[in-house]
N, C-alpha and C positions, 0 to 999 in steps of 0.2 A: 181350239177344236174350230170356233167359230168362224174364224177368220178363212181357213182354207173353203170352208163349205159358203160362206159369202161371195169370197174373189173368185172362183170355177161360177157357182152357178151365173154370176155376171156378166160372165163374161162368154158362156156359151150361151143366152139368152141372148147373143145377140142376134143369135139362126134364128130370131124369130121377127125379125127385119129384115134379112137379108131374103128368108123364106119364108112367109108366115103358117103355112102346112109340117113344118117341124119342130112346133109349138108343145109339141104331145112327146119328142123325141130330146128335150132339154135335158129333164130329170135322168133319163139314165143314161146320157153320154153321158153326165156332171159323174156320176156314181160308176163309170169304168176310167174314168179320168183319173179319178179321187182311187179306185183301186189299183191301178197300174204306177201309180206316184207311189200309195206305202211299200209295194212289193220292187220296187227298184231301191229300197232303200236301205238295202244290208248291203248294196254294193258299194254305196258310198257315193259321192259327190265331187270326186276330184278329177273322174274324165271330164262331164259333163259341166264341172264349176266354170271353165275358160269360154263354155257361149252365153253364161248367165250376164255378165257386163253387156257385152253385144249388141243382143237383144233386149235388154232394160234402156242401153242408149236408143236405138232403135223405137223402144216402144215412146219413150217421153218428147222423141222430136218430131215423131209423126201425130201424137195426140199436140204436140204443137202447134205443129202445119196446119192441121183441121179446124183448131182451133182458130188462129191467125186470121185463116177462109174464111169462116166467121163475122168474125169483127171486121174486117172490111166491108162485108155485106151490111152490117149495122153498127157505124164507127162509135152511134152511141151508148153503145151499152161501155166505156172506157170511161164515160162517168162515174159507174159505180167503183173505182179506183178510190173516190174521197171516202173517207170513213163519214160521214156528216147524213147520208143516208141509212145508213144502217143506223146510227144513234138515233134520227129523229124516229124512226120505223118502232127501233125496241122502248121510246119514250112516249111518241103518240101512240102507237096501239100495243102496246104491252102487253095484255092477254095475247093477241093475235103470237104476237114475236116472242114470248118464251113460251107458248109450245111449240111454234116454228124452229128454236133449239135443239130439240129429238133427231131431226136432221138437217138440221145446220153442221152439225158436229161432225157427220159423214164426208165432211168435206174436209176435215184436215187429219181424219184417222190415218195412218199409217207414218203422219211426220216423226213422231216418237218415239217408233222403231227404229227409223235411222239413225238418232243419237244412241238408242240403247247401244247401237255397235259402237259406241266411241272408243271401247277400250281394244278393241280387235286392229281398227283402221288410223285415230288417232283424228284431233281437233280437224286438224287442217283439211285432212283429204272429205270429212263429209261437209263440212263448209261449204269447200267449193262444188263437189258434188250438189249439195242443196243449192247455194243460191245463185250457181251457173248451168245446170238443166231441169232438176226436178221441181223449184217453185215457179221460174221461168213458165214452163211447159205445162203446171198444174193450172197458174193461174191463166194464161191463151185459152188453156182448153176450158174453165169451167164461162170465161168471157163470150168462149165461144160458141158456149150453149145456151147460155143466156140470151145473146144477139137472135140466135136461132129460135126462142122462143117467142122473144118481141115480134121477130117478124113472119115467124106461123108458130098461134099458140096448142094446135093440135099436137106439133110436134114434142108436144111434153111428156109423150109415154115413154118414149127412147132417145132423148134431145144425141146422145154421144152418140151412137150407132147413126142416125141422122143426120149426123155433121159429116160423116165420110163420101162422099161422092157413090156413088152406085158400082164404080168400075173400081174401088177400092173397101168394100165393103167386108167379100170374103176374107181377103188380105188381114184386112184389122181386127176381123172372128178370130184368126189364127193367129193373129200376134197378141192381144188380149188375153186368149187361151197360155197363151207359151209365158207371157206375164202374171200374170197370177197365179200359175204351177210354182215358177219361180218365186212369188211371194208366200206360199202357202209350203216352197221349202226353206226357207228361211226359216218359216211358225215352226216346222216340225223337228227341223235341227233344233233351235231355241229351245223346244221342249226336252228333247234330250239331253241337251247340256244341262237346264236349269232340275231335269230331274239328276243327273248326276253330282249336282251338286247339294240337291237337297240330302242323297242318300251319304256324302260324306260330310256334312254337318248332323247326322242322324235324326231327320226329319222323318226319313221316309227308309223300309227296311234296305239291306243291298242287292241290287238291280245287276242281272247278266250285262254287262256292256263291252262291245264288242266294237275294235278303232279300227276303222275303215281307210284310215291312211300309215302308209308308214315314217310321214315324215314332217305329221301335221295333227296333231295332239287332241286338239277340237273337234275332228272330223269323228264320232261315234254314234254307237244306233244300239239303243236297246229293244229292244224286242218287245218285252213285255209292252210300255208306253207307245210301239208302233203298232203293233194290233188293236190294245185299246184306242185309240186315234182315228184309226181309222174306223172303226163300230162306231165310234162316238158323231165323227164327220158323216158318214153315210147315214145313219140314223139320225139327223141333223138336216138332212138333202130331203129324206126321205117325208121327214114331218112336215116341215116348212115351206117346201117346192118351190119356191124363189125367192132370190136375191131382195125384195121389199119385206117378205115378211119377216126374214132376217134381220132387217137393219133396224130397229130397236132394241136388238139383242145385242150385236152388235156395236149400237155407240153406249148402250147401258153399260158395255164392258171396257169401250175405252176411255170412255170418261171416267171410272171409278180407278182404272188404272194409274189415270193421268192424275188424280187426286189425292193416290195414294202416295204416286211418286215425290209430289209435291211434297208431304207431311213428311217424307223419308228426308228430302232435302233438308228442310230446315231441324228437323233435330240434328241429323249430322254437322249443321253449317253453325247450332249454337253448339253439342256434346264433344265436338272435335274439334272444327277449328276455332273454338269461342268468342262467333260473333255476337256482337251486341245486342242484348235483348231488345232493346226500343228496336231495331232496324229488322231483326226476324219477325219482331209483331207487326214493324208496317209493309217489308214485302209479304209475309203468310195471310196477311190483310187483301190485300188488294189481288194474288194469284189465288188463293182458297174462292173468294165472292166470284171471279168466274167459274172456277172447278166447279167448283158447288151450283153454281146457277145452271150449268147445263148438267148434273146430277139432277137436280131436281125437275129439270122438267124433262128429261131421259125415264125417272117415275113416275109422271105421269102415265106415261105409256108399258105399267106393269104389267098388266094384262095382256098386251098385245107382244109377247117376249120379252121385254126386260126384264123378265124373275130368272130366265134360264142364266146368264151369268152369274144372277145373286146365287142361286142353287149350285153351281158349278164353283162357286170360291171359296163357300159356304161347308161345302161336302170336302174338298180340299184340304181346308184349313184345316177341319177337322180330325180327317184323318192324318193328317202331319205333327198336328200336337198330338193327338195319342200317342201316335207310335215315341214322339219325343219322349213325353212325360210318361211311359210305359218302360221305355228303356232305360229312362232313371229311376227308374223304382228296379228293374230286374237287376240293374248295375249295383245299388245302397246294397242289394240281398244277399250277391253275392259276395259281395264285398264283407259281409255280415257273419256267412257262414262260412267260407271258404279262406282257409291258413291264408296268409299272402306270402309269395314266394322268400321274402328276406328272414320269417321265421321259420320257414323249410331251412333255410339254407344253417341258418343257424344251430338246429336241433342235428342235421346229419354233418355239419362241420367235425365233428368230434371221431368219427366211423370213416371219414373221407378218401379212396382210394386214389391210384393211378385212374384216370379216363383214357381212354383210346374215341377217339370224338371222329364222330363220321370226316371220313373226307369231302363228301358233299352236305356244304351247310343244309338246314331245312331252318324255312324262316314262319314262323308261327306270329301273326297278326292280331291285336289284341288293343281295344279301346283304352284298358282299364293299366295303369301301369304298376299299382302292386298287387293285380295277381297273374297268375301264371295263364293264360288262354288255356281254352278249352281244347284243345288240338294235344297238347301234349301236358296237360292237366289230369286226364285218364289213363289208364294202360291201355284198353280199348285206342286213344287218339294214336298212343305212340307206338301200335303195331300198326296201324293203315301208315304213320307216316316209313316208318322200318320196313313196309311190303309193298308201298307205294316206290322205295328207292333202296333196294336192299344192299346193303355192305356189311365191314365187318361186327363184330357184336363189342362191346365195354361191358362196363361193370357200372355200378351206382358212387357217385362220388362227387364231391362239391368245392370249387374254387373261390374264394375272398379276391374279389381283382384288386387294381389300384379303384380310389377314389368311392368304395365304396359299393361299385357294383360289383356284384356276384352272379356266379354262373354256377348253373346245380343240375345232378345229374341221377335218372328216373329209369331205373331196366337198364339201356341200353343207350342211353342217349343222353347229352347234357344241355341241358337248357342255359341258356344265355341271356338274360335281358338286357335291353337297350330300348332306351328311349329316343325320341325326335317327334317334332313339328313339323306339319306344311301347309300351306294355303289353296284356297281351294281353285287356284289356277297352277299348285308346283306338280310334278312328276314323281311318285312318291320314289322311291331308289335305298332299296332295301339291302342290296349289295354296296353300297357305298357309304351307309350307314354303321352296319354290322360287316365289313367284309377284312378291315384288319384283325377287330378282335377275332374273328372265324380264323383267319390265317395262324393265329396266333393259337388257338387252340388246337387245332388241327395236329399240331405237330407234339399233342401229346403233352396237359402239364402234368406237373406231378405234384401232390398232393402229399400234405403230412402223415404218415403213419402214427395213430393215437399209440401203438405199440411200443 
């Protein structure tokens, strides 16, 4: 929720450079853009998604060209390519450099999000996009801004927009706004995806998820999360009112994410890949030293906004772990007090009769494979399913299928238990799982008459 707020505020703040009298309109305009962005989420991104690529290419080409113009005016800035200047500043003025790290980290924010989509686009596409477009454009833009500040220290108030020629500042404001809207859209879509995965893993309650594309399963819309994010982002915009005020909160969120990702990477490397412990220790020491240095620098800005992502993360962690633990307790209690389906089948097997199955099978999902779903365990649940799809009635009975699989009847419907597993990226296919067995039962299996 911090990314849409700080991104859109920083883009709209260009109005202060183009027309200083519009400074008071920055927050209202940002709020309107945010509301419109969240209102169109229900329609999906398939229609406008084709424009995202060209807009982002135009954005990076533009900032790279402006940066190159600044470098031409003050080419001495190219000496900053040597890391010796940064290392000398860090060693010779550690106190100042340490506190500056909280702002320096903002120069690399967003790079980690590019590689977070490697599962969608593959390594080759992301590597080419980063090395051939994104990284050169960012370096040229930052060096151009540095050259501008060296030439005119007063331009430090807004070097990015002051680097643009007067005739191009209005188009740059519009292009920056479009680029930040796309970046915000990516974050919002990611929030939907993470929420869906957390619900499937049992860390959140099941929420209504709408698929906005007929061909792409990843394009989803979660109404509850959408409105929660909109209210949260608007609250941040009206509370902080500038991108500068949100900078330390954003830096804390990014450095915390990078550190957690580093820890998870080395855990996977050791637990899954079997990487030698000494190699894990060497790599983790180097990377975590850098990551924790940035985290420590941002912790010094705790009272200036760095507390916000920590509070958000703690709240999300508490909600998710509480729900997961509560679900485990409820499932254990249900297993204790509810008769397993196998025992019911065994008791009813002696009085089984012929079952007339519903021509259209019904599927009730349950997390527990040993207990019948609530929808078919109670008479009221069976009546609801029968009322939703009225068919010819049947009689109670039980059928013991091959390999220990059982179907059991209650009231007017036989109940067949079937198990399956799937990953968080796989599409559930209950029809394929139960289709063959349901078709066999729909013909009306006969059960032995005890008489």
